[in-house]
N, C-alpha and C positions, 0 to 999 in steps of 0.2 A: 447566453446573453440575457442579462436581467431586463425585465420589463420596466418601462418608464412608469413612475408613480402617477396615479390619477391627479389632475390639477386640483389644488385645494379649493374647496367650496364649489367645485363644478358639479352640475346636476348629472346624475347617471342616466345614460341612454337606455338602461335596462330596468330602471325603477322609476315609474311615473309619479310615485308619491314621495315628495322630498322629506317627509317626516320619517320615512323608513329607509332613507338612503344612507345606510351605514356599512355597506359592502365595499371594502377598499379595492376590490377587483372589478367593480361594476363599470367603471368609466373606461376600462381598457377596451378599445374597439377591436372587433374581430369579425371575420367573414363578411356578410352583407352590410355590416355597419361601418366598414372602412370607407371613408369618403373620397380619398384621393383616387383619381382615375388610373394612375400608375404608381407602382411601388417597387422598391428593391426587395427581392425575395431571398430568404435563407432557408435551406433545406432542413429537415428534421435532424440531420447529422451535423449541421452547422456550416455546410458549404454555401458559398455565394452562388446564386442562380441568375443574378443580374436583374435588370429592370424589366418588369412585365406589366401588361395591362392587368388591372385588378381582377376582372372577371376570369381571366385565364389563370391567375394565381389561385383564386378560390377553387376553380375546377381541379387544379393540380392537387390542392390540399384534400379535396374530396376523394381523389383517387387513393390517397393513403388513409382515408377515414379519419382525418385529423382536421384541425382548425387552422385558419390563417389569422395570425394574431399580430396586431400592430405593436412593435416593441420600441420603436423610436419615431414617434409621430412628427417630431420637429427636424428630422434629418434633412439635409439638402443634397441633391436637388429634389429628391422625393422621399417620403416616409419609408422606413424599413419595417418589413413584416417577416415573421418566421412561421413556418409550418410546424405545428406542435399539437400535443394533446393538452388543451387548455385546462380541462377538468383535473388532469393529473398534476399540472403545474400549480393550480390553486390548492389542491390537497397537500402537496409537498410544502408549500409556503406556510400554510396554516399549521402543519405539524411542526415545522421548525420554530414557528412563533410560540406554540404551546410549550415546547421543550425548553425555551429560553426564559420562561417565567421564573422569578425567584421563589424560593421556598417560603419566605415570609408572606403572609397574607392568606395562607390556606386556612381551612376550617378544621379545628381539632374537636374531638368529642370526648366528654367525660361523663361517665354513667354512675349514678347512685341508686341505692335502694332505700326504702324507708327505714329498715332496721340495720343499716350499715354500722359496723363498729367504729368507735371514735378514731382509732389509729388509721383505719382504712379511709375514713372521711378526710382526715388531715392529709393523708398521702395523695388522695385525688385532688384536693384543693391545691396542694403544692404543685402537682403536675399542671393544673390549669394556670397557675400563676406563672410557671416557666413558659408555657405556650404563649400566654399574653405578652410576656416580656420580650419574646422573640418576634412580636408583631403579628401573631396569628389571632384570628377570631376563634372563640371557644364556645361550643354548644354544650350546655349542661342538660343532661337528660336524667330523669328519675323514673324508674319503672315500678309499677305496682304489681304485686303478686297475689293471686287468689283473692282472699277476703280483704286485703288491704285497700281495695277500691272503695270500701265502705267508709274509709277514713282518709279521704284525699287531703284533708287539712294537714295531716302529718307530713305528707309529701311536700306541700307548699312551704311548711315550716323548715324542712330540710334544705330546700332550694334557697330559701331566704337566708339561712345561715351561711350557705356557701357564697351567696352574693355579698353578704356582709364581710366575709373574710377576704373577698377579692376586690372590695370597693376601692382600694388604693392603687390597683393596677388596671382595672377595666370597668366598664359600665354596661348594663343590659340595654339591648336595642329596644326592648319592649317588656311589658310585664310577663312573668312566667304564665304559660297557658297549658291547660289540660287538653291533651289530644289522645283519644282512645284510652289506653291504659298507661299513659306516661305524661309527665310534665316536661316541657321544653322551654329553654330560654337561651338566647344568643348573646354573648358578650363581645364587645369591641374594646381593644386596648386603649388606654389613655395615650396622649402624645408622650413620646419618650421622656421629655423633661418633666413630666408630671406624674410619673409612675413611682409608687412607693411599695417596695417589696416587703412582705410580711414573713415569708418562710425561707426564701432563698437569697443568696448573696451574689452580686455580680463580681466579676473577676477583680481582684485587688481590694475587695471590701470585706468587712466582717459580716457574718451571717446575722440577720435580724432575729430578734427574739421570736420564738414560735408562739402562736396564739394559743390560748387555752382551748381544749377540745370542747365541742358543743355538748350539751346535756343529751343523754339518750332518751328518745321519745318513749 
């Protein structure tokens, strides 16, 4: 039996701070928080156990080391509660929700080096463009090796060239930043109707002209 959804806008009895009330399961009453003096009880196997006094039903749930959970608070003549493992129920629901998320919207990573060859550079930029066109965010990362850390400006120039090549399909969330031995920047795709492909063609269209390769630093 599916649990009733928490009432929209209702304050959770398990979370006293309304600013942090973002748990969709928090408003589901269970055990001592069940207010009705009598309830209709369903066993862990789904059998109807009839109407009981709430304290007796809680004691029965305790015998199984389980929870008494209110699954139909508005049922008549009394609310319906089920004996179950509430923690397991929440875990299973969260897992199902996570698996139902669409592929678009994930973060993809593209890695560069300071002395990358022009063809490799363009290949990586082309992959980034494809990811962005599919609605993914893209993280550009440039790693410094050995003494290259003495010339971080070369790394920033490389990332800037990549951003320029991708300007028609996405925009950086912030300026590129040096963190340890690497430069990072996150790109978000433009709205679908404002994306201009430079390297790849959508189905049914001609391939755009490939941009000239950047000069080798």
